[in-house]
C-alpha positions as a Markdown table, in Angstrom:
| # | Residue | x | y | z |
|---|---|---|---|---|
| 1 | Unk | -16.3 | 30.1 | 11.9 |
| 2 | Unk | -13.5 | 32.6 | 12.8 |
| 3 | Unk | -10.2 | 31.9 | 14.5 |
| 4 | Unk | -7.5 | 34.1 | 16.0 |
| 5 | Unk | -4.4 | 34.8 | 13.8 |
| 6 | Unk | -2.1 | 31.8 | 13.4 |
| 7 | Unk | 1.1 | 31.9 | 15.5 |
| 8 | Unk | 3.7 | 29.4 | 14.3 |
| 9 | Unk | 4.5 | 27.0 | 15.7 |
| 10 | Unk | 1.2 | 25.9 | 17.4 |
| 11 | Unk | 1.1 | 22.1 | 17.6 |
| 12 | Unk | -2.2 | 22.0 | 19.4 |
| 13 | Unk | -3.9 | 24.1 | 16.7 |
| 14 | Unk | -2.2 | 22.2 | 14.0 |
| 15 | Unk | -3.8 | 19.0 | 15.2 |
| 16 | Unk | -7.2 | 20.4 | 16.3 |
| 17 | Unk | -9.7 | 18.9 | 13.7 |
| 18 | Unk | -13.0 | 19.6 | 15.3 |
| 19 | Unk | -12.3 | 23.3 | 15.9 |
| 20 | Unk | -12.2 | 23.8 | 12.1 |
| 21 | Unk | -15.2 | 21.7 | 11.1 |
| 22 | Unk | -18.7 | 23.3 | 11.4 |
| 23 | Unk | -21.0 | 21.2 | 13.5 |
| 24 | Unk | -18.2 | 19.0 | 14.7 |
| 25 | Unk | -19.8 | 18.4 | 18.1 |
| 26 | Unk | -22.7 | 16.6 | 16.3 |
| 27 | Unk | -20.5 | 14.0 | 14.6 |
| 28 | Unk | -20.0 | 11.4 | 17.5 |
| 29 | Unk | -23.7 | 11.1 | 18.1 |
| 30 | Unk | -24.3 | 10.8 | 14.4 |
| 31 | Unk | -21.7 | 8.1 | 14.1 |
| 32 | Unk | -23.0 | 6.2 | 17.1 |
| 33 | Unk | -26.6 | 6.2 | 15.7 |
| 34 | Unk | -25.6 | 5.1 | 12.2 |
| 35 | Unk | -23.4 | 2.3 | 13.6 |
| 36 | Unk | -26.1 | 1.0 | 15.9 |
| 37 | Unk | -28.7 | 1.0 | 13.1 |
| 38 | Unk | -26.2 | -0.9 | 10.8 |
| 39 | Unk | -25.5 | -3.5 | 13.5 |
| 40 | Unk | -29.3 | -4.1 | 13.8 |
| 41 | Unk | -29.6 | -4.5 | 10.1 |
| 42 | Unk | -26.8 | -7.1 | 9.9 |
| 43 | Unk | -27.6 | -8.9 | 13.1 |
| 44 | Unk | -27.8 | -12.3 | 11.4 |
| 45 | Unk | -24.4 | -11.8 | 9.8 |
| 46 | Unk | -22.6 | -10.3 | 12.8 |
| 47 | Unk | -20.3 | -11.9 | 15.3 |
| 48 | Unk | -20.2 | -9.3 | 18.1 |
| 49 | Unk | -17.6 | -8.8 | 20.8 |
| 50 | Unk | -15.3 | -11.6 | 19.7 |
| 51 | Unk | -12.3 | -11.9 | 22.1 |
| 52 | Unk | -8.9 | -11.6 | 20.4 |
| 53 | Unk | -6.7 | -11.0 | 23.4 |
| 54 | Unk | -6.5 | -10.8 | 27.2 |
| 55 | Unk | -7.2 | -7.1 | 27.8 |
| 56 | Unk | -10.8 | -6.0 | 28.5 |
| 57 | Unk | -11.0 | -3.9 | 25.3 |
| 58 | Unk | -9.4 | -6.6 | 23.0 |
| 59 | Unk | -12.7 | -7.3 | 21.4 |
| 60 | Unk | -13.8 | -7.0 | 17.8 |
| 61 | Unk | -17.0 | -7.1 | 15.8 |
| 62 | Unk | -16.9 | -9.4 | 12.7 |
| 63 | Unk | -19.3 | -8.7 | 9.9 |
| 64 | Unk | -19.7 | -11.4 | 7.3 |
| 65 | Unk | -20.9 | -10.9 | 3.7 |
| 66 | Unk | -24.0 | -12.7 | 2.4 |
| 67 | Unk | -21.9 | -15.2 | 0.5 |
| 68 | Unk | -18.5 | -16.7 | 0.9 |
| 69 | Unk | -16.0 | -14.0 | 1.9 |
| 70 | Unk | -13.4 | -13.0 | -0.8 |
| 71 | Unk | -11.1 | -11.9 | 2.0 |
| 72 | Unk | -11.3 | -9.5 | 5.0 |
| 73 | Unk | -11.0 | -5.8 | 5.7 |
| 74 | Unk | -9.9 | -4.7 | 9.1 |
| 75 | Unk | -10.9 | -1.1 | 10.1 |
| 76 | Unk | -9.1 | 0.5 | 13.0 |
| 77 | Unk | -10.8 | 3.4 | 14.6 |
| 78 | Unk | -9.2 | 6.7 | 15.4 |
| 79 | Unk | -9.6 | 9.2 | 18.3 |
| 80 | Unk | -5.9 | 10.1 | 19.0 |
| 81 | Unk | -5.5 | 6.7 | 20.6 |
| 82 | Unk | -7.5 | 7.8 | 23.7 |
| 83 | Unk | -11.1 | 8.1 | 22.4 |
| 84 | Unk | -13.9 | 6.0 | 20.8 |
| 85 | Unk | -14.3 | 2.3 | 20.2 |
| 86 | Unk | -15.4 | -0.1 | 17.5 |
| 87 | Unk | -19.1 | 0.7 | 18.3 |
| 88 | Unk | -18.9 | 4.1 | 16.6 |
| 89 | Unk | -18.0 | 2.9 | 13.1 |
| 90 | Unk | -20.0 | -0.3 | 12.2 |
| 91 | Unk | -21.7 | 1.5 | 9.3 |
| 92 | Unk | -18.4 | 1.9 | 7.5 |
| 93 | Unk | -18.4 | -1.9 | 6.9 |
| 94 | Unk | -21.2 | -1.5 | 4.3 |
| 95 | Unk | -19.0 | -0.8 | 1.3 |
| 96 | Unk | -16.6 | -3.8 | 1.6 |
| 97 | Unk | -19.4 | -6.1 | 2.7 |
| 98 | Unk | -21.4 | -5.3 | -0.4 |
| 99 | Unk | -18.3 | -6.2 | -2.5 |
| 100 | Unk | -18.0 | -9.6 | -0.8 |
| 101 | Unk | -15.5 | -9.0 | 1.9 |
| 102 | Unk | -15.8 | -9.7 | 5.6 |
| 103 | Unk | -15.1 | -6.7 | 7.8 |
| 104 | Unk | -13.5 | -6.8 | 11.3 |
| 105 | Unk | -13.6 | -3.7 | 13.6 |
| 106 | Unk | -11.4 | -4.1 | 16.7 |
| 107 | Unk | -11.4 | -2.0 | 19.8 |
| 108 | Unk | -8.1 | -1.6 | 21.7 |
| 109 | Unk | -6.9 | -0.4 | 25.1 |
| 110 | Unk | -6.9 | 3.4 | 25.1 |
| 111 | Unk | -4.3 | 5.8 | 26.4 |
| 112 | Unk | -3.2 | 6.5 | 29.0 |
| 113 | Unk | -3.9 | 2.9 | 30.1 |
| 114 | Unk | -1.7 | 1.8 | 27.2 |
| 115 | Unk | 1.2 | 3.4 | 25.4 |
| 116 | Unk | 1.1 | 3.6 | 21.6 |
| 117 | Unk | 3.5 | 0.7 | 21.2 |
| 118 | Unk | 1.2 | -1.4 | 23.3 |
| 119 | Unk | -1.8 | -0.4 | 21.2 |
| 120 | Unk | 0.1 | -1.4 | 18.1 |
| 121 | Unk | 0.8 | -4.8 | 19.5 |
| 122 | Unk | -2.9 | -5.2 | 20.3 |
| 123 | Unk | -3.9 | -4.4 | 16.7 |
| 124 | Unk | -1.3 | -6.8 | 15.4 |
| 125 | Unk | -2.8 | -9.5 | 17.6 |
| 126 | Unk | -6.3 | -8.6 | 16.2 |
| 127 | Unk | -5.0 | -9.0 | 12.7 |
| 128 | Unk | -3.5 | -12.4 | 13.4 |
| 129 | Unk | -6.7 | -13.5 | 15.0 |
| 130 | Unk | -8.9 | -12.3 | 12.1 |
| 131 | Unk | -6.6 | -14.2 | 9.7 |
| 132 | Unk | -7.5 | -17.4 | 11.5 |
| 133 | Unk | -11.2 | -16.7 | 11.1 |
| 134 | Unk | -11.5 | -15.5 | 7.5 |
| 135 | Unk | -9.6 | -16.9 | 4.5 |
| 136 | Unk | -8.3 | -14.8 | 1.7 |
| 137 | Unk | -6.3 | -11.5 | 1.5 |
| 138 | Unk | -6.5 | -9.1 | 4.4 |
| 139 | Unk | -6.6 | -5.3 | 4.0 |
| 140 | Unk | -6.0 | -3.1 | 7.0 |
| 141 | Unk | -7.4 | 0.4 | 6.9 |
| 142 | Unk | -8.1 | 3.0 | 9.6 |
| 143 | Unk | -8.6 | 6.7 | 10.2 |
| 144 | Unk | -6.4 | 9.3 | 11.9 |
| 145 | Unk | -4.8 | 7.4 | 14.9 |
| 146 | Unk | -6.4 | 4.4 | 13.3 |
| 147 | Unk | -4.6 | 5.3 | 10.1 |
| 148 | Unk | -1.4 | 5.3 | 12.1 |
| 149 | Unk | -2.2 | 1.8 | 13.4 |
| 150 | Unk | -3.2 | 0.6 | 9.9 |
| 151 | Unk | 0.1 | 1.9 | 8.6 |
| 152 | Unk | 2.0 | 0.1 | 11.4 |
| 153 | Unk | 0.5 | -3.2 | 10.2 |
| 154 | Unk | 2.4 | -2.6 | 6.9 |
| 155 | Unk | 5.7 | -1.8 | 8.4 |
| 156 | Unk | 8.7 | -4.0 | 8.0 |
| 157 | Unk | 9.3 | -4.5 | 11.7 |
| 158 | Unk | 5.9 | -6.1 | 12.2 |
| 159 | Unk | 4.9 | -9.5 | 10.8 |
| 160 | Unk | 1.2 | -9.8 | 10.3 |
| 161 | Unk | -0.7 | -11.6 | 7.5 |
| 162 | Unk | -1.6 | -8.4 | 5.6 |
| 163 | Unk | -1.7 | -8.0 | 1.9 |
| 164 | Unk | -2.5 | -4.3 | 1.7 |
| 165 | Unk | -2.8 | -1.2 | 3.9 |
| 166 | Unk | -4.8 | 1.9 | 3.2 |
| 167 | Unk | -4.2 | 4.5 | 5.9 |
| 168 | Unk | -6.8 | 7.3 | 5.9 |
| 169 | Unk | -5.7 | 10.7 | 7.2 |
| 170 | Unk | -2.9 | 8.9 | 9.1 |
| 171 | Unk | -0.6 | 10.2 | 11.8 |
| 172 | Unk | 2.6 | 8.9 | 10.2 |
| 173 | Unk | 5.2 | 10.9 | 12.1 |
| 174 | Unk | 4.7 | 11.2 | 15.8 |
| 175 | Unk | 7.4 | 13.7 | 16.6 |
| 176 | Unk | 5.2 | 16.8 | 16.3 |
| 177 | Unk | 2.7 | 15.3 | 18.7 |
| 178 | Unk | 5.2 | 15.4 | 21.5 |
| 179 | Unk | 4.7 | 19.2 | 21.7 |
| 180 | Unk | 0.9 | 19.0 | 22.0 |
| 181 | Unk | -1.1 | 19.2 | 25.2 |
| 182 | Unk | -2.6 | 15.8 | 24.6 |
| 183 | Unk | 0.9 | 14.2 | 25.1 |
| 184 | Unk | 0.2 | 14.4 | 28.8 |
| 185 | Unk | -2.2 | 11.5 | 28.0 |
| 186 | Unk | -0.2 | 9.8 | 25.2 |
| 187 | Unk | 3.2 | 10.1 | 26.8 |
| 188 | Unk | 5.1 | 9.9 | 23.5 |
| 189 | Unk | 8.8 | 10.3 | 24.0 |
| 190 | Unk | 11.7 | 10.4 | 21.5 |
| 191 | Unk | 12.2 | 6.7 | 21.6 |
| 192 | Unk | 8.6 | 5.9 | 21.0 |
| 193 | Unk | 8.3 | 8.5 | 18.2 |
| 194 | Unk | 11.2 | 6.8 | 16.5 |
| 195 | Unk | 9.8 | 3.2 | 16.9 |
| 196 | Unk | 6.1 | 4.0 | 16.3 |
| 197 | Unk | 6.2 | 6.4 | 13.4 |
| 198 | Unk | 5.3 | 4.5 | 10.2 |
| 199 | Unk | 7.1 | 7.1 | 8.1 |
| 200 | Unk | 10.4 | 6.0 | 9.8 |
| 201 | Unk | 9.9 | 2.4 | 8.8 |
| 202 | Unk | 10.1 | 0.7 | 5.4 |
| 203 | Unk | 7.0 | -0.9 | 3.9 |
| 204 | Unk | 7.2 | -4.6 | 4.4 |
| 205 | Unk | 8.0 | -6.7 | 1.3 |
| 206 | Unk | 4.9 | -8.1 | -0.4 |
| 207 | Unk | 2.5 | -5.4 | 1.1 |
| 208 | Unk | 0.9 | -2.8 | -1.1 |
| 209 | Unk | -0.2 | 0.6 | 0.2 |
| 210 | Unk | -2.2 | 3.7 | -0.7 |
| 211 | Unk | -2.6 | 6.8 | 1.5 |
| 212 | Unk | -5.9 | 8.7 | 1.5 |
| 213 | Unk | -6.6 | 12.2 | 3.0 |
| 214 | Unk | -9.2 | 14.9 | 2.7 |
| 215 | Unk | -8.4 | 18.0 | 0.8 |
| 216 | Unk | -10.0 | 20.2 | 3.5 |
| 217 | Unk | -8.1 | 18.7 | 6.4 |
| 218 | Unk | -5.7 | 20.6 | 8.6 |
| 219 | Unk | -2.3 | 21.3 | 6.9 |
| 220 | Unk | -0.6 | 19.0 | 9.4 |
| 221 | Unk | -2.7 | 16.0 | 8.2 |
| 222 | Unk | -1.9 | 16.8 | 4.6 |
| 223 | Unk | 1.7 | 16.9 | 5.5 |
| 224 | Unk | 1.5 | 13.6 | 7.4 |
| 225 | Unk | -0.2 | 11.8 | 4.5 |
| 226 | Unk | 2.4 | 13.1 | 2.0 |
| 227 | Unk | 5.2 | 12.2 | 4.4 |
| 228 | Unk | 4.1 | 8.6 | 4.5 |
| 229 | Unk | 3.5 | 8.4 | 0.7 |
| 230 | Unk | 7.0 | 9.7 | 0.0 |
| 231 | Unk | 8.6 | 7.5 | 2.6 |
| 232 | Unk | 7.0 | 4.4 | 1.2 |
| 233 | Unk | 7.0 | 5.4 | -2.5 |
| 234 | Unk | 3.3 | 4.6 | -2.7 |
| 235 | Unk | 0.3 | 6.6 | -4.2 |
| 236 | Unk | -1.6 | 9.1 | -2.2 |
| 237 | Unk | -5.0 | 10.6 | -2.9 |
| 238 | Unk | -6.2 | 14.0 | -1.7 |
| 239 | Unk | -10.0 | 13.7 | -1.7 |
| 240 | Unk | -11.7 | 16.9 | -2.9 |
| 241 | Unk | -14.1 | 18.6 | -0.6 |
| 242 | Unk | -13.6 | 16.2 | 2.3 |
| 243 | Unk | -12.5 | 17.2 | 5.9 |
| 244 | Unk | -11.2 | 15.0 | 8.7 |
| 245 | Unk | -14.6 | 13.8 | 9.8 |
| 246 | Unk | -16.2 | 13.3 | 6.4 |
| 247 | Unk | -13.3 | 11.6 | 4.6 |
| 248 | Unk | -14.3 | 8.2 | 5.9 |
| 249 | Unk | -17.9 | 8.3 | 4.8 |
| 250 | Unk | -17.0 | 6.8 | 1.4 |
| 251 | Unk | -16.2 | 3.5 | 3.1 |
| 252 | Unk | -19.9 | 2.9 | 3.4 |
| 253 | Unk | -20.4 | 3.2 | -0.4 |
| 254 | Unk | -19.3 | 0.1 | -2.4 |
| 255 | Unk | -19.0 | 2.2 | -5.5 |
| 256 | Unk | -16.8 | 4.9 | -4.1 |
| 257 | Unk | -13.3 | 5.7 | -5.2 |
| 258 | Unk | -12.1 | 4.9 | -1.7 |
| 259 | Unk | -13.6 | 1.4 | -1.8 |
| 260 | Unk | -12.0 | 0.9 | -5.2 |
| 261 | Unk | -8.6 | 1.8 | -3.8 |
| 262 | Unk | -9.2 | -0.2 | -0.7 |
| 263 | Unk | -9.6 | -3.4 | -2.6 |
| 264 | Unk | -7.3 | -2.7 | -5.6 |
| 265 | Unk | -5.2 | -5.5 | -6.7 |
| 266 | Unk | -6.8 | -8.2 | -4.6 |
């Protein structure tokens, strides 16, 4: 795969993941198929499309482990806040489920129907709801834009019943996205970049955090992950050999280093 010479600055290229991943167009269908197969395999331990708020997309799937749940993991999907839904990612629940944790996967209203601040509020509402359904510690994780939303659940300005956040490839500083073409959809302005950038907020007292990112990701995503780690004074892991689309696969493996970090200290 060849690309034209880099011209700095180029915010759209900096944040273009698929253009730098061979076979990237095949991933959504692969995710959808794996997720559907997993839902079928766990049908007896799945509560699908549970309503957690008033908007049409405020629905979540709740997977329950075979025994009593030790706690719950909330996985928030990515897609630059305007793509995908919970239905693409069910298979990623396999790792925490095998370790005895329930897993909730919420959908949320997508941009441009919602601003990022509104999406943050929906995810917070989902976390509060999940806390009423599953006892024990709650971990919030998510990928890309979902990593942003997971990180927001750990910020000092939001009160949610979360013990730990593990943002994966998060968008922690929204300022650079204001210069991208997709901001015509997202409509991030300076005020929202300030209020919705996790790296501009303190980590809430009592919440632990660990940032995870693939070593083969775009430099902008490596910068974003390091930015959040430095702002919060928390560990970060650069996962060797993983790109933006493969870095989440380890969630399906209960013995993976990512699952170990996810549930560390609980």
